[in-house]
N, C-alpha and C positions, 0 to 999 in steps of 0.2 A: 458111152465111154469117153473119158477125157483124152483127147488126142494131142494135147498141148505138148510141145517139145521145147524145153527150156533153153536149148542151145541155138534155136533159130533166132535171127535178128528180128526185132519188132520196131515198128514205127511208133511215134508218139501217141496217136489215137488208139492203137492196139494196146499199148501199155496202160493208157488211162482207162480203157474199157475193162481190162483184167484187174486193174487196181480197184476200180469201183465194185467189181463183182466179188473180190476175194480178200482185200486187205482192209482190216479195221484199223484206222489210224488213231493215235492218241490225240486227245483234246480236239476233236474234229466233228463238225456237223456234216454227217455223211450224205444227207440229202442235198445240202448245198454243194458239197464237193462233187457229187455225181453230175450236177448241172454245169459245173465249171471245168472239171477235169483237173487232176493233180498236176502240178509242175514237176516234170521229171528231171532230177539232177543226175548227171551222168559222169562228170569228171571234175577234177579240181587240181589246183596248183597254187602254192603260195597263199595269197589272201583271196583268191578267186575260185568260184565254181562256175560250171557251164551246164545249161540244160540241154534237153534232147533236140532242141531247135537251134542249137549253136549260140544261144544268147549268153553273154558273159555277165556275171554278177559279182560285185564286191561284197564278200561275206563279212559284214560288220558285226555279226553275232557269233563268229567262231563256231559255226555249226549250231550248237546249243550251249554256248558259254564254255566250250571245251577245247577247241583246236588251238591251244596256246602257241604251239610251235609252227603253226601253219600247215598247209596241205603239201603232200608230195615228198615227205621225208623218207628216203630210201632206207636209212638206218633203222627206222622202226619196222618197216616191212621185213628187213633182213633179220632183225632180232626175233620177230615172230616165226619166220621160216626156220631159222636155226634151232629154235626151241621146239618147234613142231617135229622136226626131224630127230630130236634127241629124246624129249619126253613131252608129248603133246598134252597129256593130262594125267594127273593122279590126285586123289583126294587128300585132305589134311586131317581126316578122321583117324581113329585107331592107331594113335601114336606113330604117325608117319608125317613126313614133311618133304619139301623139295627145295633145291638150291636157289632158284630165282626168288621164291617167297621169302626165304631166310635173308637173302641179300637185300631184298627190297625193304623188309621190316627194319633191318639194320640201317639202311640208308635213310629211311624216313625218320627214324629215331635220331639220327645225326642232324637232319635238316630242321627238325622241330625245335625252335629255341626254348630254352628255359626262361620263364618269366617269374620273377620272385621266387617263391618256393615250389612252383609247379614245373615239372619236367615230364617228358613223354618217352618212355623206353619200350613201350609195348604197342602192338598194332593188331587189330582184329580186321580181317579182310572179308569183303563181300563183293558183289558185282555192280553195285549202284549206290547212289546216295539214298534212295528209298530204303533199300535193305539195311544200309548203315544206320539210318535213324530208327528203324525197327529194332536193330541191335542195341541202340542206345537205351531204348525203353526197357529192354530186358536187362541190360547191365545195371542201369540206375536202380531199378526196383530190386534186383538181386543184391546189390550193394547195401541198401537199407535193410533188407531182410537179414543179411549176415551181421549187421550191426545191432540187431535186436529192435529195429524200428520199422516193422512191416506196415505200419499205418502210413508211412511216408510214401505215397504212391502218386500224388498229383504232380503233373508236369505242366508248367506254365509256358505258353508261347505267345505269339503276337498275331493280331488280326492282319490279314493280307500277307502273311509270311508263307513261304513255300518250303516244305520239308519232304516232299516226295508224294507218290501216288498210291502206295500201299495203304492198307487200312490204318496202320499206326502212323505212317508218314503223312497221309492226307489229314489225319486227325490232328497231328502236331501242327501242320500248316493251318493258316487262318483264313483260307479262301472260301467264302460262303457258297460259291458255285459248286465246289467239290464236296462240301459238307451236305449239300442238298441231295446228293446222290450217294446212297449207301448207308443212311442212318448214322452219319458222323457228326461230331467226333465220338470216338469210343469213350467209355467212362474214364474219369480221372485225368482228363486233359482239358485245360481251359486257356483263355486268351485275354490279353490286354491290348491297348492301343499301340499303333506303330509310331515311331518317331519321325513323322512327316511334317516338317515345319511349314512348308508351303501351304499345306491344306489345313493343318490343325493349330498353327500358331495363332495366338490372340493378337488383336490390334495393339501395337505398341510393345509387344513382347519380343525380346531379342531371341536369336537362335539359341544362344547359350542358356537363357532362362527357360526356353521351351524344352531344351534337352534335359534339364534337371526335372522339369515337371513331368515329361514323358517317362523318364526313368522311375519317377515316383509312383507311377501306376503299378509297377511291380510290387513295391512295398505295400501299397493299398490292397492288392490282391492277396498277398501273403497273409496280411492281418485279417482279411475277410475270411480266408479259408482256415486259418490257424497254421502257424509256422511248423507245428509238429506233423502236419499232413502233407507238406510240400516237399517233393523229392528233388526237383530240378527246374531250372529255367533254360529254355533253348531259344537261340536266336541266330540269324545270319548277321555277320558283321555289317554288311550292306544288303538290304533286301533286294534280291535280283528279279525274280519273276514277278514280284509285286510292283515293279516299275523303277528299279534302281533308286531306292529310298536311302539316302545318305544321312546318317544321324548327325546331329550337332556334336561338336567336340566334347561337350560336357556329359554326353549320354553314357558312354561306356564306363568312365570312371565312377559315375554314380551307381550304375548297375553293379559294378564290382563291390562297391561299399555295401550295397543292400544284400547281395548273396553272401558276403562274408559275415554280415551282422546276424543273419538267420541260419547260417550254416548249410545252405542248400547248394547242390551241385550246379555248375554252369556248363552248358553244352554250346560250343561254337560250331554252327553248321557252315563249313567252308567249302561246300561242294562247288560253289562258283568262285569264291574269293581266294582260295589257296593257290599255290604254285605260280606266284608272280603276278597275278591279275591286279593286285593293289601295290605291287612293288616289293613284296616280301614273300618268303616261302609260305608263310601262314599269316593270315590277316590279324590274328590276335596280337602278334608282335607290333604291327603298325598302330593299333589302337591301345595297346598297353594293358589289356585285361588278362586275367589268369583263368582260362577254362580248365575243366576237369576232363572233358571229352571233346574231341575235334573230329567232325565228320568231313570226309573227303571223298572225291570221285572225279568224274569228268577229266580235268586237266592232268591228273596223275599219269594218264597215258595219252594226253591230248586228244582223247576221244577215238583213237585208232582201234581200240579194243575195250570192251567193258571191264571196269575195275572200280571198286570203291572200298571204303574201310573206315575205321575209327581209330584215331590216335587216343590211346587210353592213358590218362595221366596216372602218375604213381600213386596218388591218393586212392583211386578206384582200383587200379591193377593190384595193389598190395593186398587189399581185402579179398578180391575175387580169387587171386592165386593162392594166398596163404590160408584163407578160411573157407573157401567156397567148394572145395571138392570138385566134382564133375560139373561143368557148365553146360547145361542141356540146351544148347543153341548152336546153330551153324548152317552153312550152305554147301551144296555140292561143289560150287566153284570158289569157295573160300581159299585164297592163295593159289589161284589157277596159275600153273607155271608159265604158260604163254603170255597171259596178261601181265604177270609180274616181270617177265623178261622185257616186254615192250615198255613197261613203266620205267625200268632201269635205264633203257636206252633213251627214253624221253627226258628223264631227269638229267642224264649226261648232256644232252643237247642244251637244256636250259642252263646248266652250269657253264658249259664251254662258251656259249654265246652270251652269258650273263644277262639273261632275259629279265629276271626280277630287278637287277640293278639298272637296266635300260629304262624300265617303267618307273622306277624310283628316281631316276636321274634326268638327264637332259631330254630324252625322248618323251618321257612322261610329262615333263614341263611344257614341251612344245605342243603335245596333244592337248593338254589342259588349256593352253593359251589360245590355240586355234578353235577349240570347241566353245570356249567362252564367248567367242565372237558371234555366235548364233544368238546371243542375248539381244542383238540389235534388230533381229527379224521381227516384223509386225505380228506374226502369229505366236511368238515364243514368249511365255510368261517368265520362265527361268530355264537356263541351260546350265547344268552342273555336272562335274565329273570327279572321279576319284580313281587314280591309277588309270587302268584301261577299261573302266566301265563308265558310262555316261548316260544321262537322260535329259529330256527337255519336256516342258509342259506346253501344250497347245492351248491358247486362250482366245476368247472371242474379242476381248478388249484389253489391249496391252496396258493402258493407263490404269484401269480399275481392276485388272486381273480377273475380270468376269469369265467364268468357265462356260464351255459349251454344254448344251443339253446332252446327256449321255445317249439319248436316242438318235442323235445326229451322227454318232460313230465317227467322229472326225479323225480319230487315230487310225481307223481302218481306211479312210480316204487317203490319208498321208502314206500309209503302208502300201497301198496299191500304186501310188505314184512312185514310191521307192522301187518296188519290185518291177515295174514296167520300164524303169529307167536305170537299170543296172546296179541296184543297191538292195541289200538285205538289211532292213532295219525293222525292229519289232515294235508293235503297238500294244500298250497295256492301258486300256481306256484312252484317255487323252494324253498319255505320256508316250513318247517315242524313245526307245532305248537301244544302246549298242554295247557290245563287248568284243572289240576286234582282236585278232591275233596279236600276240606280244611282239611279233617280228616287224611291225610296221616301220617303214622308212619315212623320212620327211616328205618325200614325194607322194607316198601312199596316204599319209595323213592329209596332205593338201587335196588329193583326189577325193578322199572320203568326205571332207568338208564341202567340197564343190558339189558332190552328189547329194548330200543332205540339203544344202541350200536350194538346189534345183528342185528337189521334191517338195520342199516347203513352199517355194514360189508357185509350183503347180497346184498344190493344195489350197493356197490362198486364193488363186484364181478360180478354182472350182467352187470353193465355199462362197466367194463373192457372187458367182453366177447363180448359185442356189439361193441367194439372199440370206445366208447364215451369218454373214459379217457385213 
């Protein structure tokens, strides 16, 4: 019989033992984890988290791209408590609704800017970005069915994109490791190259020239498949989990020209980029393109409670509402009242403290200036940022930009030095990436860059000792 008492205090080793015995983690080699033991995060405040051994870590990843307002916000806890004591849950099926969901939908419609002839007055709620992108597939295909074009089923995405971990979300994503598990992608989803100038630009080709060429891969794929078969193109404004891949300035305008030319829908997956991360409430405003659907999650509640959704543009919403009858899709927690109440409180904080404006203005400029200084480090091939996301590439030879052998796992070497020296920075192959809270001060930016540089120095020393440089 299991005699475990959840109320008893546990030491780190006991927690790690129970963790290994019972908790299946996402994206984890559990054999490796069992030999190391998971790092147990126990508390947080501002831009910092602490582990069970009392070690303090600068969380430069905002949890998982989501804690935009920082940790320890009592207003969000209070909003959750107040709503739980009023109406902790009710569903949105069977012609019912709840006040926080209605208020949040109205608030989001007000925040989503109109671009050209595209506006967003309707919201479909879910619990995550993965669920939201599944919903996009359903809405896109239903839209074309209602317009009498049921053959338009194919959705085009990009290699190395991330759109979630459900069957549809992982299929929309372009990560080969995910496709190798589960017979993915599902039918009628295909992929084109990513706009990664550092890796795919040709000798002598400018970034702007590459941006046009990379966007052209979409038109080539549409013509290959037949425009009458293509339903939509989905993309992140900046690819996040793929390594903070920032497209050249020419990329998005050319993508817009192509989708307009062939009449296909455009889905902007802003699970990472929305709510101030790039200095705007929604990233499509920054880049000037006109999506039909916008996926959101993560920072809508700053990660304090799960919530996701889709901003449904008028072009799609009008058809679904006026011609569609019953839409046979939804989730138990669509429009969860507690999650929506927390989101409203979170958006209030962002507005009161003008967090998107801070990122777009002087604070974002200071962050970009300091981060660009990493370009002088011997291990860094390029360091680039956009708003409060940033990435750098570790290279074997700075002059020739020769890359490391993937088997050397230099990113994980650097990540280990980050984690053991008070910094949470993520490794994606040989790219090191960050997405810090939007509340950063000048002093915290200075501290962050000092920690990154220290980890790079330690990585350089270890790679030299191993004979890798």
